C-alpha positions in Angstrom: 28.6 -6.0 -18.6 29.8 -2.3 -19.8 33.4 -3.2 -19.3 34.4 -0.1 -21.4 33.0 1.7 -18.0 35.5 0.4 -15.5 37.3 3.5 -13.2 35.0 5.8 -15.3 32.7 6.4 -12.2 34.0 7.0 -9.0 34.1 4.0 -6.2 31.5 4.3 -3.9 30.3 1.7 -1.8 26.8 -0.1 -0.8 25.3 1.5 2.4 24.5 -0.6 6.1 21.1 -1.3 5.8 20.2 -2.2 9.3 16.6 -3.2 9.0 14.6 -2.4 12.3 12.9 -5.8 12.6 11.5 -5.3 15.9 7.7 -4.6 16.2 6.7 -1.2 15.3 4.0 1.4 16.6 3.4 2.8 12.8 0.0 3.3 11.7 -1.5 0.0 10.1 -1.4 -1.0 7.0 -3.0 0.0 4.3 -4.2 -0.7 1.1 -4.5 0.8 -2.9 -7.3 -0.9 -4.4 -9.6 -0.5 -7.9 -11.7 2.7 -6.0 -8.3 4.0 -4.1 -7.1 3.5 -0.6 -9.1 1.0 1.5 -10.1 1.7 4.4 -8.0 0.2 7.2 -10.8 -2.2 8.0 -10.9 -3.2 4.7 -7.0 -3.5 4.5 -7.2 -5.7 7.2 -9.6 -8.0 5.7 -7.7 -8.5 3.0 -4.3 -9.4 4.8 -6.0 -11.4 7.0 -7.6 -13.6 4.3 -4.0 -14.0 2.5 -3.1 -15.0 6.4 -5.3 -18.0 7.1 -4.2 -19.3 3.3 -0.8 -20.1 5.1 0.4 -22.9 7.0 1.4 -20.1 9.7 -0.2 -16.9 10.4 2.7 -15.2 11.9 5.1 -15.7 9.4 3.1 -13.9 6.7 1.8 -11.3 9.2 6.2 -11.3 10.0 6.6 -10.4 6.5 3.7 -7.9 5.6 5.1 -5.5 8.5 8.9 -5.9 7.6 7.8 -5.2 3.8 6.2 -1.7 4.7 8.9 -0.9 6.9 11.1 -0.7 4.4 9.0 0.0 0.5 7.6 3.1 0.2 5.3 2.7 -3.0 1.6 1.3 -2.3 0.5 -2.1 -1.7 -2.1 -2.9 -3.7 -4.7 -5.4 -4.0 -7.1 -6.9 -6.6 -4.2 -7.7 -9.0 -4.2 -10.8 -11.3 -0.7 -12.0 -11.5 0.4 -14.5 -14.5 3.9 -16.1 -13.7 5.6 -16.4 -16.9 9.0 -18.8 -17.7 11.0 -18.5 -20.8 10.4 -16.9 -24.4 8.0 -18.5 -25.6 5.4 -17.9 -23.4 6.3 -14.3 -22.4 6.5 -13.3 -26.0 2.9 -14.9 -27.5 1.7 -13.1 -23.8 2.9 -9.4 -25.0 2.3 -9.8 -28.7 -1.2 -10.5 -27.8 -1.2 -7.3 -25.2 0.3 -5.1 -28.3 -2.3 -6.4 -30.8 -5.5 -5.3 -28.1 -3.4 -1.8 -27.8 -6.1 1.1 -28.2 -4.7 3.7 -27.0 -0.9 3.6 -25.9 1.9 1.3 -25.3 4.9 1.9 -23.2 8.0 -0.4 -23.5 11.5 0.1 -21.7 14.4 -2.6 -22.4 17.9 -3.0 -21.8 18.5 -5.5 -24.8 16.7 -5.0 -28.1 18.3 -7.1 -30.9 17.7 -6.6 -34.7 17.0 -10.5 -34.8 13.6 -12.7 -35.9 12.1 -11.4 -32.6 13.3 -8.2 -32.6 12.0 -7.0 -35.9 8.6 -8.5 -35.4 8.6 -6.9 -31.9 9.2 -3.9 -34.5 6.4 -4.8 -36.7 4.3 -5.4 -34.2 4.9 -1.6 -33.1 4.7 0.1 -36.0 1.7 -1.3 -37.4 0.2 -0.1 -33.6 1.6 3.1 -34.2 0.2 3.8 -38.0 -3.1 2.6 -36.6 -3.3 5.7 -33.6 -2.1 3.9 -31.1 0.7 6.0 -29.8 4.2 3.8 -29.2 7.1 4.9 -26.6 10.3 3.4 -26.3 13.1 3.7 -23.7 16.2 1.6 -24.8 19.4 1.3 -23.0 22.7 2.8 -24.7 24.9 0.3 -23.4 22.3 -2.7 -23.9 21.2 -1.9 -27.9 24.7 -0.9 -28.5 25.3 -3.8 -31.0 21.5 -2.8 -32.6 22.1 -0.7 -36.1 20.7 2.8 -36.0 18.3 1.4 -39.3 16.9 -0.6 -36.9 15.2 2.3 -34.3 14.8 4.4 -38.1 12.7 2.1 -38.6 10.5 3.0 -35.4 11.1 6.9 -35.3 9.8 6.9 -39.0 6.6 5.7 -38.4 6.1 8.1 -35.8 7.0 5.8 -32.5 9.0 7.9 -29.9 12.5 6.4 -29.0 14.0 7.8 -26.6 18.3 6.3 -25.4 18.8 6.2 -22.4 22.0 7.8 -21.2 23.5 7.6 -24.5 27.2 7.1 -24.7 28.1 9.3 -26.8 28.4 12.6 -24.4 27.3 15.1 -27.4 23.5 13.6 -27.1 23.3 13.2 -23.3 20.2 15.8 -21.9 21.1 15.4 -18.7 24.5 15.2 -17.0 26.9 12.3 -18.7 26.5 9.1 -16.7 28.3 6.1 -18.6 28.3 3.8 -16.2 24.2 4.0 -15.5 22.3 1.5 -17.2 18.5 1.1 -17.6 18.4 -2.8 -17.0 14.7 -2.5 -16.5 12.4 -4.9 -18.6 8.8 -3.3 -18.9 5.9 -3.2 -21.4 2.8 -1.4 -20.6 -0.3 -1.9 -22.7 -2.9 0.7 -22.7 -2.4 1.4 -19.0 -4.1 -1.8 -17.6 -1.7 -5.2 -18.5 2.0 -4.7 -17.8 4.8 -7.2 -18.1 8.2 -7.3 -16.2 11.0 -9.7 -15.3 14.5 -10.9 -17.0 13.7 -10.7 -20.4 15.0 -9.0 -23.0 14.1 -8.5 -26.2 15.9 -11.0 -28.5 16.2 -14.4 -30.1 18.5 -15.9 -27.5 15.3 -16.5 -25.6 13.2 -18.5 -28.7 13.7 -21.6 -27.5 12.1 -23.4 -24.2 14.1 -23.9 -21.6 12.9 -27.7 -20.1 13.5 -28.8 -23.8 15.9 -30.7 -25.2 17.7 -29.1 -28.4 16.5 -25.7 -28.4 18.6 -23.5 -30.3 20.3 -19.9 -28.8 19.4 -18.0 -32.0 16.7 -19.3 -34.4 18.3 -19.0 -37.9 21.5 -18.0 -37.3 23.6 -20.7 -38.2 24.8 -21.8 -35.0 25.4 -25.3 -33.7 22.2 -26.1 -31.1 23.4 -24.2 -27.9 22.0 -23.4 -25.0 18.8 -22.3 -24.4 18.0 -18.5 -21.9 15.8 -19.5 -18.7 14.7 -16.7 -17.8 11.2 -15.3 -15.8 8.5 -12.3 -16.2 5.3 -11.5 -15.0 2.4 -10.5 -16.4 0.0 -7.9 -14.1 -3.2 -6.5 -14.5 -4.6 -4.1 -11.4 -4.3 -1.3 -9.4 -0.5 -2.0 -9.4 -0.2 -1.1 -13.2 -0.7 2.5 -12.2 2.3 2.2 -10.3 4.1 1.2 -12.9 3.5 3.5 -14.8 4.3 6.2 -13.2 8.0 4.6 -12.9 7.9 4.7 -16.7 6.9 8.5 -17.1 9.1 8.8 -14.3 12.4 7.8 -16.4 11.0 10.0 -20.0 11.0 12.6 -17.5 14.0 12.7 -16.0 15.8 11.5 -19.6 14.5 15.1 -20.9 12.6 12.5 -23.2 10.0 14.9 -25.8 6.7 16.5 -24.4 4.4 13.6 -24.3 1.4 13.3 -26.0 -1.9 13.4 -24.1 -3.4 9.4 -24.0 -4.9 7.6 -21.2 -2.0 6.9 -18.9 -3.7 6.2 -16.1 -7.3 4.7 -16.1 -9.8 3.9 -14.2 -7.6 0.8 -11.6 -10.1 -2.1 -11.6 -9.9 -4.9 -10.1 -8.2 -8.1 -12.0 -7.8 -10.9 -9.5 -6.5 -11.4 -6.0 -3.1 -10.9 -5.0 -1.5 -8.1 -3.4 1.7 -6.8 -5.1 4.0 -4.0 -4.6 5.9 -2.2 -7.8 9.1 -1.5 -6.6 12.1 0.7 -8.4 15.5 1.6 -7.8 17.8 4.0 -9.2 21.7 5.0 -8.8 20.2 8.1 -7.5 18.9 6.7 -4.3 20.4 6.9 -1.1 20.5 3.4 -1.5 18.5 0.6 -3.8 14.9 0.1 -2.0 15.5 -3.9 -3.6 18.5 -4.4 -2.5 16.7 -3.6 0.9 13.5 -5.3 0.8 15.3 -8.4 0.3 17.9 -7.6 2.6 15.2 -7.4 5.3 12.9 -10.0 4.1 16.3 -12.8 3.8 16.8 -11.5 8.2 13.2 -12.2 8.5 13.0 -15.5 6.9 12.1 -18.6 10.2 12.0 -21.2 7.1 12.9 -20.9 3.7 14.8 -18.6 0.8 14.7 -19.9 -1.7 16.8 -17.7 -4.6 17.4 -17.8 -8.5 19.6 -15.6 -10.2 21.9 -15.3 -13.1 24.6 -13.4 -11.8 25.5 -13.6 -8.4 28.5 -11.6 -7.0 27.4 -10.7 -3.3 28.2 -7.9 -1.1 29.4 -8.0 2.9 25.9 -7.5 3.8 24.4 -10.0 1.5 26.7 -12.5 2.4 26.1 -12.2 6.3 22.1 -12.2 5.9 22.5 -15.8 4.1 24.7 -16.9 6.6 23.1 -15.7 9.4 19.6 -17.5 7.8 21.4 -20.5 7.4 22.9 -21.2 11.1 19.6 -20.1 12.5 18.0 -23.2 10.8 16.4 -21.6 7.5 16.4 -23.8 4.6 18.9 -21.4 2.3 19.1 -22.7 -0.9 21.0 -20.9 -4.6 20.0 -21.9 -8.0 22.6 -20.4 -9.8 23.8 -20.9 -13.5 26.6 -23.7 -14.8 27.5 -21.7 -17.5 27.2 -18.8 -18.3 27.8 -15.2 -21.0 29.9 -12.9 -18.6 32.2 -15.3 -17.2 34.2 -12.6 -14.8 30.5 -12.6 -13.3 30.6 -16.1 -13.5 33.7 -16.7 -11.5 33.7 -13.8 -9.1 30.6 -15.6 -8.0 32.0 -18.9 -7.6 34.7 -17.6 -5.6 32.6 -17.4 -2.8 30.7 -20.7 -2.5 33.0 -22.0 0.1 32.1 -19.5 2.4 28.8 -19.8 2.4 28.7 -23.5 1.6 30.5 -23.6 5.4 27.5 -21.6 6.4 25.0 -24.4 5.6 23.9 -23.0 2.3 22.9 -24.9 -0.3 24.0 -24.2 -3.9 22.7 -25.7 -7.0 24.0 -24.7 -10.5 21.8 -25.3 -13.7 22.6 -26.9 -16.0 21.7 -27.2 -19.9 21.1 -23.4 -20.0 22.3 -20.4 -19.7 20.4 -19.0 -16.5 19.1 -15.9 -16.4 16.2 -15.7 -13.9 16.2 -13.2 -11.2 13.7 -14.9 -8.2 13.4 -15.3 -5.1 11.0 -16.7 -2.6 10.9 -17.1 1.5 8.9 -18.7 3.8 6.8 -19.6 1.0 4.8 -16.2 1.2 6.9 -13.0 0.1 7.6 -13.5 -3.5 9.7 -11.3 -5.9 10.5 -11.8 -9.8 12.3 -8.8 -12.2 15.0 -7.9 -13.6 17.6 -7.2 -10.7 20.7 -9.4 -9.9 22.1 -10.4 -7.1 25.8 -8.2 -7.9 27.2 -4.7 -7.1 25.8 -3.5 -10.8 22.1 -3.6 -10.1 22.3 -2.6 -6.2 24.9 0.5 -7.1 24.8 1.5 -10.9 21.5 0.6 -12.7 17.7 1.6 -13.0 16.4 -2.2 -11.8 12.4 -3.1 -11.6 10.9 -6.0 -9.5 7.3 -7.3 -8.1 7.2 -8.6 -5.0 3.8 -10.6 -4.3 2.4 -11.4 -1.1 0.9 -14.2 -0.2 1.1 -18.2 -0.3 -1.1 -18.9 -3.4 1.6 -17.1 -6.3 4.1 -18.5 -3.4 3.1 -22.0 -4.3 3.7 -21.3 -8.2 6.9 -20.1 -7.6 8.0 -22.7 -5.4 6.2 -25.0 -8.0 8.8 -23.3 -10.2 12.1 -23.1 -8.4 11.7 -27.5 -7.8 11.3 -27.8 -11.5 14.3 -26.0 -11.8 16.2 -27.8 -9.2 15.5 -31.0 -10.5 17.8 -30.1 -13.7 20.4 -28.2 -11.2 23.6 -29.9 -10.3 24.3 -29.9 -6.2 27.2 -28.5 -5.4 29.2 -29.8 -2.0 31.7 -28.8 -0.2 33.8 -31.2 -0.3 33.9 -31.3 -4.0 33.9 -27.5 -4.4 37.7 -27.6 -2.4 38.7 -30.2 -4.8 38.1 -28.1 -7.5 41.6 -27.3 -10.6 43.8 -24.4 -9.5 42.8 -23.0 -12.7 39.4 -22.1 -11.5 41.1 -20.9 -8.6 42.7 -18.4 -10.4 39.4 -17.1 -13.0 38.3 -16.8 -9.1 40.7 -14.9 -8.1 41.2 -12.2 -11.1 37.0 -12.2 -12.1 37.0 -10.9 -7.7 39.3 -7.9 -8.1 36.6 -6.6 -10.9 34.1 -8.0 -9.1 32.6 -4.0 -8.1 32.1 -3.0 -11.8 30.8 -6.0 -13.5 
């Protein structure tokens, strides 16, 4: 959480974003497919097909218009999206993709631990590099602070190009020193055709499945049985992968990495499925976070439900207002938040807002038995997002983040099933119960709130 960075950057605030919810005379939405931009008629046919699958076509059209108005990256069709729950399923899929790589592997991560999982990834990447597959790795300097230099030396010695994002050491900085700006993205791209993104770092804390009892926090670490980490990732194939590749290459360029060798980074896109997906990357270099803006817009447009699962919940005034307004107009607003965490300051800073939200009719549940690390949202059953973005000031102001938005009820049903499963493993927080919490918790909330901007 970069607590040592307190005060190193001038305070700023989230811009006031007021999405225009009125009908817009803008041109019809056009989709990107495997063979380029679809015609207006082809795009409308795809969107009509998606809308017909939902219970209310107006709801889908409503969200589509808002999404198009806020975000500039293309809406792509012909994608396959696989929902991956927890580390074991995600790592298994990642390993399979890495082993099948033929041309290049581009990886971007916040944490890369020197443990069993980290070493397994390292050896797999080294093996592919030795086979002639070029590997590039962007690792955040703060996120990998505890990872020994020897770990990365074994990678570079094999020919892997490793780029340290915004080095802590100012002498190593290749651009303006920006210690408080971190790369929180988690992205793996293989051969420009398969991509993974979400909240899962490379660490043994994810080795245990969070839906079974007795999962170990760090297998083989000598620790007692501890809580597993509950997280979510996506595996994507289809035209959206090219948009993710552009984001990776842009980060490499802005961080002034070494020139990349000639590889087939953008193979001809192929239709892999039927999902409509938009990749959204955000950074502090932009006037405002696009992920933040599109989430606010979706919540403001919600007609039936807002279901959020998030690891670090320290909402700013606009997000609070949006959630309360949705609840007060009859929308089912339900939050699944942690009951325990790896950052007690963030944990208690977020809890400071429970009373206000509960009074407005927002339902709050705390996930028991795990360290909740997921960052997902499902709105009206048709607008879903999975990514690295937390609902806190750091993600919206200081971090490079990455999410995918998937439109349509088919994927929405999968996310709803996952949400219901987490909800069943959570405890409801009632207003009466919350107001009876002990004084020591109230003091922790007060103290944590003082620091929420920098958390």
